[in-house]
N, C-alpha and C positions, 0 to 999 in steps of 0.2 A: 821163560829161563830158570831153569833148578840150580840150588844154590852148589851141584855137582858141578855142572856145567861151565858155570862162572868159573871156578876154579881151573876145570881142564881149558877154559879160553884161555884163561889169565896167564897158566904156564905154557901153552902154544903160541902166545904173541912175545913172548917173553919177558914178560911182567912181571915185577914184585907186588906185592897187594902194598908197600910202598909207593910206587912207580905208578899203577893203575888207579889210584886214589887224586894222586897229585891231577893224571889224567882227565881225572872226572871231577876237580875239584871239592872232595869227598876227605874224612880223612882217613885214616888207614884202620881205624878199628869199624870202622861203618863197612868196607869190603870185607873187613874179614867174619863180623855178623852177617851179612850176606849170604857170605862162603859157606857159614854153619848154618844157614836157616834160624837164625837169632831174630832179625828182623828182616821184615817182608823187602824184597826188593822194588823198586819204583819202576814205574810201567813203563819209562821209557830210556830203559837200562840197554837194552838191546839196539837201540836207536843209535846209545850214545857208543856203543861198543865197534857198530857196524861205522861208525863216523871215525869213528882212532882206526881202526885197520884200512880203512880210504888216505886217512889221511899219513899213517906208515906207508902205505904201498908207494905214495908219488914221494914220499918223501925219501924212501928207497930207490926207484925210478927217475929221478932226479941226480941222485949221486954215483945210479950207473948210466948217466947220460954223461954226463960231467967227469966221471972215469977215460970214459972208449972215446970223446968228444977231444 
């Protein structure tokens, strides 16, 4: 993942640097450094973002089911 792709992913999924940092259990400054390319991103980041996306999707589906049921 490139810094530009990380920033695009974050914005497309409705995260601020702060909320993404909390989800990943890192500091906001770490996310900022990844996005600017000042710090190398960890290899597991793609997997962590996939996990976050899946959890968000499941939570959304649960809310929809509760509202419709």
